[in-house]
C-alpha positions in Angstrom: 5.4 69.6 -41.8 7.9 66.9 -42.1 8.8 67.3 -38.5 5.6 67.3 -37.4 5.6 63.6 -39.2 8.3 62.8 -37.4 7.4 63.5 -34.0 3.8 61.7 -34.7 5.6 58.4 -35.7 8.3 59.0 -33.0 5.8 59.0 -30.4 3.4 56.4 -31.8 7.0 54.0 -32.0 7.6 54.6 -28.5 4.2 53.9 -27.6 4.4 50.6 -29.5 7.6 49.7 -27.7 5.9 50.6 -24.0 3.0 48.0 -24.8 5.7 45.7 -26.0 7.3 46.0 -23.0 4.2 45.9 -21.1 2.9 42.6 -22.7 6.5 41.1 -22.4 6.1 41.5 -18.5 2.9 40.4 -18.3 3.6 37.0 -20.4 6.2 36.6 -17.7 3.9 36.8 -15.0 1.2 34.4 -16.8 4.6 31.7 -17.5 5.3 31.8 -13.6 1.9 31.4 -12.6 1.3 28.4 -14.8 4.5 27.0 -13.5 3.1 27.2 -9.8 -0.2 25.4 -10.6 1.7 22.6 -12.4 3.5 22.2 -9.4 0.6 22.5 -7.4 -1.3 20.1 -9.6 1.6 17.5 -9.6 1.6 17.6 -5.4 -2.1 16.9 -5.8 -1.9 14.1 -8.1 1.1 12.9 -5.6 -1.7 13.1 -2.5 -4.6 11.7 -4.6 -1.9 8.5 -5.1 -1.2 8.2 -1.2 -4.8 8.7 -0.3 -6.0 5.9 -3.2 -3.3 3.9 -1.6 -5.0 4.6 2.0 -8.0 3.6 0.8 -7.2 0.5 -0.6 -5.1 -0.4 2.4 -8.1 0.5 4.8 -10.7 -1.5 2.7 -8.2 -4.4 3.0 -8.5 -4.5 6.4 -12.4 -4.0 6.8 -12.4 -6.6 4.5 -10.3 -9.2 6.7 -12.5 -7.5 9.9 -15.7 -8.9 8.2 -14.3 -12.2 7.6 -12.8 -12.7 11.0 -16.4 -11.5 12.6 -17.6 -14.0 10.2 -16.3 -17.1 12.2 -16.7 -15.2 15.3 -20.2 -14.1 14.9 -22.7 -14.8 17.6 -25.5 -17.2 17.0 -27.8 -14.5 16.3 -25.7 -13.0 13.9 -25.4 -16.0 11.9 -27.3 -14.2 8.7 -24.9 -11.5 8.4 -22.0 -14.2 8.6 -23.5 -16.4 6.1 -23.6 -13.4 3.9 -20.3 -12.2 4.2 -18.5 -15.8 3.8 -20.9 -16.1 0.7 -19.6 -12.3 -0.3 -15.9 -14.0 0.4 -16.5 -17.6 -1.5 -17.8 -15.3 -4.6 -14.8 -13.4 -4.6 -12.6 -16.0 -4.5 -14.3 -18.1 -7.7 -13.9 -14.5 -9.5 -10.2 -14.7 -9.1 -10.0 -18.3 -10.0 -12.0 -17.6 -13.2 -9.7 -14.9 -14.2 -6.7 -17.5 -13.5 -8.3 -20.0 -15.9 -8.8 -17.4 -18.7 
């Protein structure tokens, strides 16, 4: 009778140990996946920053080209040139007002 209890208890302890080892291995695997995901996130953030800088550069170039186009506009496009010049003047006024604050 005591031997049956001991055998049963021993089997349960072995099962518990096996389950613990399995969970420990799963936890280690999840930690590795987490670290890999964090690395990917860092790469994506870096790429996002680079793309945002590229967008800013392209927007600046576009604004420069539009401004240059305003000065070399054909007579038929004087309304568009006037709008672009007004936009540039408005932007300059905003910058001046920010400096005065």
